[in-house]
N, C-alpha and C positions, 0 to 999 in steps of 0.2 A: 447758228448762233453767233452774235456778234463778237468780234475780237475783242472789243472793250469788256464786255461781260465775262469772257474767259479770263482776261487779265485781272479784273476785279477779284474773281474767285480764288485765282491763285494768290494774289496778294493778301486776302483775308486769311487764307490758310497759313501762309508763311508768318503772318503777324502773330497768330496763335502758336505756330511751332517754335518761332523765337522766343516768345513768353515762356513757353515750357523749358527750352534750352537754357536761358537765362536763369530761371529759377534754380534749376537742378545743377546747373555748373558754376554758379557763383563762388563757391569755395572749393573747387576742384584743385588738387595738388598734382604732383608727377604719379603719385600712387592711384589717385582717382582717375586720372586720364588713362593709365595703363591697364589697370584692374579693377577700377570702381571700388578700390579699398577692399575687394572681395565681401561686399555686402549687399549685393543685388539681389532682390526678390526672385526666386526661381520662376514663380508663375509668371511675373511680367517678362522675364527675359523669354520665356518659351512662347508667349503670345507676340513679342515683338519679333521674334525669329520668323514669323509666317510671312510677314512683308519682306524682310531682309532675304528670304531663300526664294521667294516666289518671284519677287521684283518687276518692274514694267515690262520686262520681256515675256514673263507667263501672262501678264494682265492683257498684252495686245497681240503677242505671236502665237501663243498656243491657241486661242480661239480661232486664229486664222487658219491653223493647220487642220482644223478637224474635217474640212472638205476632202483632204487628200489622206490623213492618216487615222480619221474617225477618232474613237476614243483610246487609240493604240498608245497614246502617251502614258496611259495609266499602267502599262506594262513597266516602263521606265520607273514610275512612282513606286510600284511595289517593290522593285529593286532597291529604291532609296529606303524602303523601311527596314529592309535587311541590313543595308549600310549603316543606318542609324543605331540599330540593335548591336551591331559590332563597335561602333564608336562609343557607345555607353558601357560595353562590358570589357572592352580591351584597351582603347586609348584613354579614356578619362581617368581611370585609376593610375595610369602612368603619369600623366599630367599633373594630377593633383599630389601624388606622392613626391614628385620633383619640384613642386611649387614653381611652375614655369610661368613666365610673363610672356616670352615668344615660345611657341611650341617647337620651333626649330632648335631650341636649346637641347633638346632631346638628343637630335643628332650631333651636336657638339659635345654632350656628355658621353654619348655612346661611341663615337667615333673621333672626330676631331674638329678644329675651328673651320677648316675648310669645308667639310661636310655640313657643317651648321649654315655657312654662308652659301653653300650650293643650294641647299633647300630653300633657304631665304629667298636667294636670287630668283629662283623658279617661281616662287610664290609671287614675288614682286611683278614679275613679267605676267604671269598668269592672270593675277587679280587687276592688273592695269589694263591689259586687253580685254579681259570680260566686262569689267565695270565700264570701260568706254563703249563698248558694245551695247550695254544695257542702257546707259545713258543717252547714247546717240539716238536710240529709237524714240524715247520720249521727247528729246529736244526737237527732233525732226517733226514730231507732231505739233509741238507749239509753233515751230518756224512755218510750217505749212498752213495751219490754220489761224494764226494769229500775226505773227511778225513779218512774214512774206509780204502781206497785202499792205503793210506800213512802210515797206521799202528797206526794213531792218536785216542787215546781213546776218548769215548763219553764225559767223564768229561771235558777234555780240550777243546772240541768245544763249550760245553755249558758254561763253564767258559768265554771263549773268547768272547762269544755272550753278556754275561752279563756285561763283563768289558767294552765292547765298549758303550753298553747303559749308563753306569755308567760314563764314561768320559764325554759325552756330555749332561747328565741331572744334574750332581752333582751342578754345580754352578748356572744355568739359571733358571731352574724349568718351570713353566708355561710361563714366558716371553721368553723362548727359545723354547717350545713345539709348541706353536701356530704356529711358523714359520717352524719348522723342520716337524711337522705334515701335513702341507700344502704341502711342498716339497715331502713327502713321499706318500701322497694321490694321487698326480699327476702321481707318477710312478706306483702306484697301478692300476689306472684306465687305464693308458697306456698299462701297462701288459696285463690287460685283453682284451682290444680292439685288441691290436696286436697279441695276441695269438689266437683270433677268426679268424683274417684275416689269419694267418699261416694255421689253420685248415681247412679254406675254401679253400685256395689255395691246401692244399693236397689232399681235397676231389673232387676238380674240380667244386666247385660251385660258382656261382655268388649271389649277394644279393637277387635275385629274387628267385635262387634255395634254398637258405636258408630258406625263409619265406615258400615256398611250401612245401619243404621235411620235415620240423619240423612240420607245422601245420597238415600234414597227419600222423605223427607219434604219439606213445602214450606218448613221452616225455613230450609234452606240457599240459598234463593233469594237472589241477591246483586243483580242489575241489574233495574233498572225503565226501561223505554223509553217510558213515557207521558209526552209533553213537557209536558202540563199539569200533571202531578204535581209537588208540592215534592220528591219523591224520585227525579225524572228523572235519569239516570246523568250527563248532561254538566253538569247543574246542580250535582249533588253533587260531582262531580269539581272542578269550577272553585271551588265554594264551599269545598270541604275545602282546597283550595291557598291561597285568600285567607284562610281562618279560621287555617290554620297559620302564615302569614305574619305576620297581625296578633297571634293570640293566643300566639306563641312568639317571632317575630323582632321584633316592634314592642312586647312587652311586657316591662317591666322585671323582672316576676317570674321570667319563664322565661330571659331573657338573662342576669341576674345570675350565675348560676352558670356558664354557659357562658364568659362573659367573665372568670371567676376561673381558667381555664386558662392555662398558661404561654405560650403562642404561638397565633398564628393557625392553623397546621396542627394543632396538638392540639385546638383547639376545633372545627375542621371534621371531624377524626376522631371527636370526641365525638358530633356529629350523625350521622355514616354508621354508627357502631355503634348509636346510639339509635333510628334509623328502623326497620330490621327488626325490632329487639328490641319496639318498640312494636306493630307489626303483629302479630307472633306472639302477644303478650299479649292483643291485642284479639280474635284469632280465638278464643283459649282463653276469653275472656268471653262470646263469642256462643255457644260450644258449651255453655257453663255454662248460658246462658239457655234453649237448646233442651232440655238434660236437664231444667230445672226444669219447663217445661211438660208434658213427658212423664212425669216423676214425679207432678206433680199430677194429671195425666188418669189414671194407672194407679192411684193410691190415693184418688181421689175427693175430693181436696182442693179446695174451692171457690176460685176465682180472686178476688183483693181487687179492689175498685174501682179502686184506684191500682196500676199495673203495679210501681212502686217498692216495694211491700210485699212481693211475691212470695218473693224470696230470703229476706229475713229470717225471713218466716212459716215456710217450709219448714225453713231450716237451723236456726232455734231451736225448731221445734215437732215436726219429723217425722223428723230424721236421727239423733238421739242425740247425747249430750253430747260425744263428740270432734269431730264435725262442727260442733257449735255453737261450740265453742272455737275451731275454725279460722276460722269465720265472723267472730266477734267480732274476733279479731287481725287478720285480713284486712281487716275494715272500719276499725278502729282504725288501721292502717297507711295504708291508702289514704286516709282523711280527713285524718289530721294530716300526711302527706306534703305534700299540697297546700297545707293551711291554714296550716302553720308559716311557709313561706317568704313569705307574703303580708305579715306584719308587717314583715319585713326589707326587702322591695321596696318596700313603701309608704314606709317611713321614709327609705330611700334616694332615692328620687325627690322626697319633699317636701323633705329636706334639701339636696340638690344642686340641684334645678330652682327651688324657691321660697325657701329660705334662702341659697342661693348658697355653699354651704361651700367649693367648689373656688376661689372667688376672695376669700373672707374671711381677710384677713391679721390681723384683730384678734381672732380667736378662736384660743386654745391648744388643744393637743391634748385636755387635760383638759375644757376649756370645750365643746369640739364633742361630746366624749363625753357629758358631762351632757346637753346640748340633745337629742342622738339618743336617749338612754334615755327622755327625757321624751315625745319625738314617738313613739317606738315605743310606750310605754305608753298613749298618748292614741289611737293608732290600735287598739290592743286594745279601748279603750272604745267607738271608733265602730264596730268589728266587732260588738260585743256589742248594741249598740243596733239595727243593721241586721238582725241575727238575730231580734229581738223584733218588729220591724217586719214581717219576712218571715213570722214565725209568726201574725200577726194577719190577714194577706192570703192565708194558705194556702188552695189549692183543689186540685181534681182536675187535677194535671199529672205529666207525667214530668219530673224536674228536668233530665235532660240537654238536653230540648227548652228549657227556661227559659234555661240557661246560654248555649247557642249561639244563641237568640234574642236576648238581652242583647248578645252579642258583635256581631251583625249591626248593632246600632244604635251601640253606644258605641265600638267599634273602627272602624268606617267612616272617621271623621274622620282618624284617625291613618294609615290606608292611604292616603288622599288626599294629605296633606301630605307624608309620606315619599315617595311616589311622585313628587311635584312635585320634591322635594329631589334625589332621585337621577337624574331622567330629564331635567330641564331646568338651564338656567342662569339662570332668572329670579330676581328678587328680590321679595319679597311684603312688604308693610306689614302687620305682626302684629297691629295693633289690631282690625281687623274680624273676625279669624279665629275668636274664640269665638262670635260672632253668626253667621257663616257656617256653622259646624259645627252649631250648634243649629238652625239653618234646614234643613240638610240631614236631620237626623234627623227633624224634624217632617215634612218633605215625604215621608220614606220611611214613616212611620207611616201617612200618608194613603194611599199606594200600596198599602201592605200590606192595609189595610182595605177598600179599595174595588177590589182588584184583580179578584175573581170578577165584579164587575158591569162594570167598564170593559173587561176584557180576554177576554170570552167564556170565563169559567170558569177562567182561568189563575189558578194560585195561587202567590205568591212562596215560594220556600225561603229557603236562606241566602245566595242569590245577591244578597239584598237588600244584604248588606255591599258589594259590588261597586259597586252603584248609590248607596249612601250616599257611598262614597269619590269616585266620579266627580262627585256633586253638590258635595261639598266643594271637589274641585280646580277645578271649573269656577268656583265662587263665588270662591275664592283669585284665580283668573286675572284677574278683572274688576280687581283691585288690583295686577297683577303689573306689573313693568317690566324691561326687559332691561338687563344690566350697560352702564355707559356707555362702556366701551372694551373692546377685544380682551383686554387685561391684567387685566380683572376676575378676580375669585376663583372658580375652578372649584367645581362642586358638591361634590367630594369632597375639597377641600383643607382642612385644619386651619387655623383662624383664631384 
């Protein structure tokens, strides 16, 4: 596919996206930016979350891992379903009762301001690194197949992508993102389904051939029962549940749109619809991965050193122009669906948790809006610098593994603190919390590095997240104290 054709497709896509953003955000105020005025339709939020959760990483990286992990990724996805059920029944009722704008206000009300800022700080780091890794993957594809041949440096490609995100999110925030994410999720799902269709045509398969051939092959193997493996079923299930809780329920980026629904029952229905939709789309992505390897084998296409490069190589080089257009639009939608909301959530968390917008009586609506836009723009700059750093450190990895590994380290303290806040009545002095959390991450890094030697060949998977949370909680308990009287504030009471 000619680079000019790719660029034309992306340009047309963004023209449509900017039109949606302008229409939905033209009258947005601060409340519209932070909470969507709590009037978002739950059905559209649920469908928009598909692309936000799966992202360009799932679109490219998960298909590439089918050769080594087969359909084992579904073990983690089954754990996600458990995690979403916990979010809907345990976390959302708390968030709605307290009328939170930033979910880390829960830690401030339950413990103190230091705990709130510690939780928010770990979210800022986690989301910046994770979003940079997601965005890096897509920017690299466009750089390799479009801009590199024209002599355009990587920093220009990365900067242009972030500038486009900044343009359509700066004003409208959540009020805009609910609708742009719905638009982009549709293109993501369409891209996956049409790519499957193109590969089936290339293989000469009918739908019945697809089911028969994949069911007979090793690709559709789901369960791993080797307890020493990082992919052991029970480890993946528990880790998936924990990852869903922290990367969705304890993550401002994902909760902010859910909290823009009108009521708690609508927010819960949003999750109940999103969960099966996410599973079905994930299965389709895995089927896509299996077809990619079958297609490469049939047509003698050499496999790339990095599995992340397989889908773009085949889609842009072997399936013809229509399939290449579908791939480009799907990748664009998948990437910017998850990347665009991060600037809004980072801005919300910083403004509420560190600048104290909710308590500031000295700032007018106009003054808050001015500060908010400056913070939003500053985070765009930080995301750009993070992309450049990631580019300089790029190595042979599947980005999906990098994103989930980062989550195991950076979300562990959040899980530990929220668990203490929800399950106990203790009060904690917040001052030591940042150092406790950092120490827990360091200990987990040592365990991860030495596990094979210390534990007879055992290798940690994403269950490292649970160990990280436990170490944080145990460290915080050292500084805990019980309420002085039975009339003390209960854990779920707004204060």
